[in-house]
C-alpha positions as CSV (number, residue, x, y, z in Angstrom):
1,M,0.0,0.0,0.0
2,R,2.9,2.4,0.6
3,D,3.9,2.2,-3.0
4,A,0.2,2.8,-4.1
5,I,0.1,5.9,-1.9
6,A,3.4,7.2,-3.3
7,S,2.3,6.5,-6.8
8,W,-1.0,8.3,-6.2
9,V,0.8,11.4,-4.8
10,L,3.1,11.5,-7.8
11,R,0.0,11.5,-10.1
12,Y,-1.6,14.2,-7.9
13,V,1.5,16.4,-8.3
14,Q,1.4,15.8,-12.0
15,A,-2.2,16.9,-12.2
16,W,-1.4,19.9,-9.9
17,G,1.2,20.9,-12.5
18,S,-1.0,20.4,-15.5
19,N,-4.5,21.4,-14.3
20,H,-5.7,18.9,-16.9
21,P,-9.3,17.8,-16.0
22,E,-8.8,14.2,-17.1
23,E,-5.7,13.9,-14.9
24,I,-7.4,15.4,-11.9
25,G,-10.5,13.2,-12.4
26,A,-8.4,10.1,-12.8
27,L,-7.2,10.5,-9.2
28,F,-10.6,10.2,-7.6
29,A,-13.4,7.7,-7.3
30,E,-16.8,8.7,-8.5
31,D,-18.1,9.3,-5.0
32,A,-14.9,10.7,-3.5
33,R,-14.8,13.4,-0.9
34,Y,-12.0,16.1,-0.8
35,F,-11.6,18.0,2.4
36,T,-9.5,21.2,1.9
37,E,-9.4,21.5,5.7
38,P,-10.2,18.9,8.3
39,F,-13.6,20.3,9.3
40,A,-14.6,22.1,6.1
41,V,-17.5,20.9,4.0
42,P,-15.9,18.6,1.4
43,W,-15.9,18.8,-2.3
44,E,-18.1,15.7,-3.1
45,G,-17.9,13.6,-6.2
46,R,-15.3,13.4,-8.9
47,N,-17.0,16.0,-11.1
48,A,-17.3,18.5,-8.3
49,I,-13.7,17.9,-7.2
50,V,-12.5,18.6,-10.8
51,Q,-14.6,21.8,-11.0
52,W,-13.5,23.1,-7.6
53,W,-9.8,22.3,-8.3
54,L,-9.9,24.2,-11.6
55,R,-11.5,27.2,-9.9
56,H,-8.8,27.2,-7.2
57,R,-5.9,26.1,-9.4
58,E,-2.4,27.2,-8.9
59,E,-0.5,27.9,-12.1
60,P,2.4,25.7,-13.2
61,G,5.8,26.9,-12.3
62,T,4.7,29.0,-9.3
63,W,5.4,26.2,-6.7
64,R,7.5,23.2,-5.9
65,F,6.5,20.2,-3.9
66,R,8.2,17.4,-2.1
67,F,6.8,14.7,0.1
68,E,7.4,11.6,2.2
69,V,4.9,8.8,3.0
70,L,4.8,8.6,6.8
71,G,2.9,5.4,7.0
72,V,-0.1,3.4,6.0
73,D,-2.9,1.7,7.9
74,G,-5.0,-0.6,5.7
75,D,-6.3,1.6,2.8
76,V,-5.2,4.9,4.3
77,G,-1.9,6.6,3.7
78,F,-0.4,9.5,5.7
79,V,1.8,11.9,3.7
80,R,3.9,14.8,4.8
81,G,4.6,17.4,2.2
82,W,6.3,20.7,1.7
83,V,5.3,23.3,-0.9
84,E,7.4,26.2,-1.8
85,Y,5.7,29.1,-3.6
86,A,7.7,31.5,-5.8
87,Q,5.8,34.6,-4.6
88,D,4.0,33.4,-1.4
89,V,4.4,31.8,2.0
90,D,5.6,28.2,2.0
91,Y,3.7,25.4,3.7
92,E,4.1,22.1,5.4
93,N,1.2,19.7,4.8
94,L,-0.2,16.5,6.2
95,W,-2.4,14.6,3.8
96,V,-4.6,11.7,4.8
97,I,-5.5,9.7,1.7
98,R,-7.9,6.7,1.5
99,L,-7.6,4.6,-1.7
100,N,-10.0,2.0,-3.0
101,A,-8.9,-1.4,-4.6
102,D,-8.5,0.4,-8.0
103,G,-6.1,2.9,-6.5
104,A,-8.5,5.8,-6.8
105,C,-8.9,8.2,-3.8
106,T,-12.2,7.9,-2.0
107,E,-11.3,10.5,0.7
108,F,-8.6,13.1,0.8
109,T,-8.0,15.4,3.8
110,E,-5.3,18.0,4.0
111,W,-3.9,20.0,6.9
112,Y,-1.5,22.9,5.9
113,M,0.6,25.1,8.1
114,P,2.6,28.1,6.9
115,L,6.3,27.8,7.6
116,P,7.3,30.8,9.7
117,E,10.7,31.3,8.0
118,S,9.0,31.9,4.7
119,A,6.6,34.7,6.0
120,G,7.8,38.0,4.8
């Protein structure tokens, strides 16, 4: 499962860089839920996730991302990530990713914290 989570994150990063609707949609199950914050109302369903993603997209070349898979428990992976923005505050992230048997994400939750050394 660790390899499946790492592969999924690499595909996520590719979709993040392309903002291509098919690449985004291929990441998620039809009934997936995407929490942009742990207690926020999620984006629900593949089509809604793609639409919301594209409305809130970040342009290619404006960020860099690296990650490590912290662990897995059954069908859930825990990923620590760091994003560096060219013109903004940098962030450290914790992602909780639940995959189905086909490798599609059924639930994604992200926590993000600004890195103090990158703030102005």
